[in-house]
C-alpha atoms as a printed R data frame, in Angstrom:
   type eleno elety resid chain resno       x      y       z
1  ATOM     1    CA   MET     A     1 -75.430 39.841 -50.692
2  ATOM     2    CA   ARG     A     2 -72.659 37.365 -51.590
3  ATOM     3    CA   ARG     A     3 -70.561 38.536 -54.503
4  ATOM     4    CA   GLU     A     4 -68.256 36.379 -56.502
5  ATOM     5    CA   PRO     A     5 -64.860 37.651 -57.615
6  ATOM     6    CA   VAL     A     6 -64.481 38.120 -61.319
7  ATOM     7    CA   ALA     A     7 -61.643 38.708 -63.737
8  ATOM     8    CA   SER     A     8 -61.960 42.152 -64.987
9  ATOM     9    CA   SER     A     9 -59.702 45.384 -64.713
10 ATOM    10    CA   ASN     A    10 -62.693 47.444 -63.579
11 ATOM    11    CA   VAL     A    11 -65.070 45.211 -61.777
12 ATOM    12    CA   ALA     A    12 -63.968 43.384 -58.789
13 ATOM    13    CA   SER     A    13 -66.840 41.118 -57.935
14 ATOM    14    CA   ILE     A    14 -70.479 40.569 -58.968
15 ATOM    15    CA   GLY     A    15 -73.669 39.298 -56.789
16 ATOM    16    CA   TYR     A    16 -77.143 38.664 -57.940
17 ATOM    17    CA   ASP     A    17 -80.303 38.057 -55.585
18 ATOM    18    CA   PRO     A    18 -83.060 36.339 -57.953
19 ATOM    19    CA   GLY     A    19 -85.737 36.863 -55.543
20 ATOM    20    CA   SER     A    20 -85.639 40.736 -55.702
21 ATOM    21    CA   GLN     A    21 -83.577 40.710 -59.266
22 ATOM    22    CA   THR     A    22 -81.026 42.881 -57.655
23 ATOM    23    CA   LEU     A    23 -77.535 42.839 -59.251
24 ATOM    24    CA   GLU     A    24 -74.819 44.061 -57.158
25 ATOM    25    CA   VAL     A    25 -71.328 45.282 -58.550
26 ATOM    26    CA   GLU     A    26 -68.187 46.065 -56.660
27 ATOM    27    CA   PHE     A    27 -65.458 48.140 -58.332
28 ATOM    28    CA   HIS     A    28 -61.895 47.871 -57.724
29 ATOM    29    CA   SER     A    29 -62.282 51.482 -56.321
30 ATOM    30    CA   GLY     A    30 -64.188 49.936 -53.425
31 ATOM    31    CA   ARG     A    31 -67.536 51.460 -54.503
32 ATOM    32    CA   VAL     A    32 -70.783 49.264 -54.741
33 ATOM    33    CA   TYR     A    33 -73.727 49.691 -56.915
34 ATOM    34    CA   GLN     A    34 -77.093 47.683 -56.891
35 ATOM    35    CA   TYR     A    35 -78.861 47.606 -60.331
36 ATOM    36    CA   LEU     A    36 -82.558 46.987 -59.768
37 ATOM    37    CA   ASP     A    37 -85.122 44.850 -61.517
38 ATOM    38    CA   VAL     A    38 -82.409 42.972 -63.580
39 ATOM    39    CA   PRO     A    39 -83.481 39.589 -65.027
40 ATOM    40    CA   GLU     A    40 -81.502 36.409 -64.251
41 ATOM    41    CA   HIS     A    41 -80.724 36.043 -67.970
42 ATOM    42    CA   VAL     A    42 -78.913 39.308 -67.934
43 ATOM    43    CA   HIS     A    43 -77.045 38.414 -64.800
44 ATOM    44    CA   GLN     A    44 -75.959 35.231 -66.629
45 ATOM    45    CA   ALA     A    45 -74.908 36.970 -69.705
46 ATOM    46    CA   PHE     A    46 -72.856 39.452 -67.711
47 ATOM    47    CA   MET     A    47 -71.002 36.599 -65.702
48 ATOM    48    CA   GLY     A    48 -70.364 35.024 -69.057
49 ATOM    49    CA   ALA     A    49 -69.144 38.236 -70.867
50 ATOM    50    CA   GLU     A    50 -65.582 38.365 -72.073
51 ATOM    51    CA   SER     A    51 -65.556 41.966 -70.926
52 ATOM    52    CA   LYS     A    52 -67.382 42.759 -67.782
53 ATOM    53    CA   GLY     A    53 -66.821 46.411 -68.178
54 ATOM    54    CA   LYS     A    54 -68.173 46.685 -71.572
55 ATOM    55    CA   PHE     A    55 -71.221 44.627 -70.895
56 ATOM    56    CA   LEU     A    56 -72.009 46.634 -67.554
57 ATOM    57    CA   HIS     A    57 -71.649 49.914 -69.526
58 ATOM    58    CA   TYR     A    58 -73.571 48.803 -72.794
59 ATOM    59    CA   GLU     A    59 -76.156 46.263 -71.264
60 ATOM    60    CA   ILE     A    60 -76.687 47.355 -67.699
61 ATOM    61    CA   LYS     A    61 -75.862 51.126 -66.892
62 ATOM    62    CA   SER     A    62 -78.172 52.256 -69.926
63 ATOM    63    CA   GLY     A    63 -81.221 50.075 -68.955
64 ATOM    64    CA   TYR     A    64 -81.434 49.642 -65.135
65 ATOM    65    CA   ARG     A    65 -81.996 51.858 -62.294
66 ATOM    66    CA   CYS     A    66 -78.939 52.037 -59.866
67 ATOM    67    CA   VAL     A    67 -78.297 52.737 -56.099
68 ATOM    68    CA   ARG     A    68 -74.956 53.407 -54.923
69 ATOM    69    CA   LEU     A    69 -74.169 51.671 -51.293
């Protein structure tokens, strides 16, 4: 999955596959996680969030299953 670099102290890049509704997050540590069944509007809100880390913590980690790659 192609990821876009983002300005964040914690998140390095974000990718999204609309067909499978999979959100992929790469951290500056090098770890990569995929969050499953994430609607497109949540991805768009994440990309537009002022704080990617806070959005990830409050809106994504608490509501979607994830897999560490």
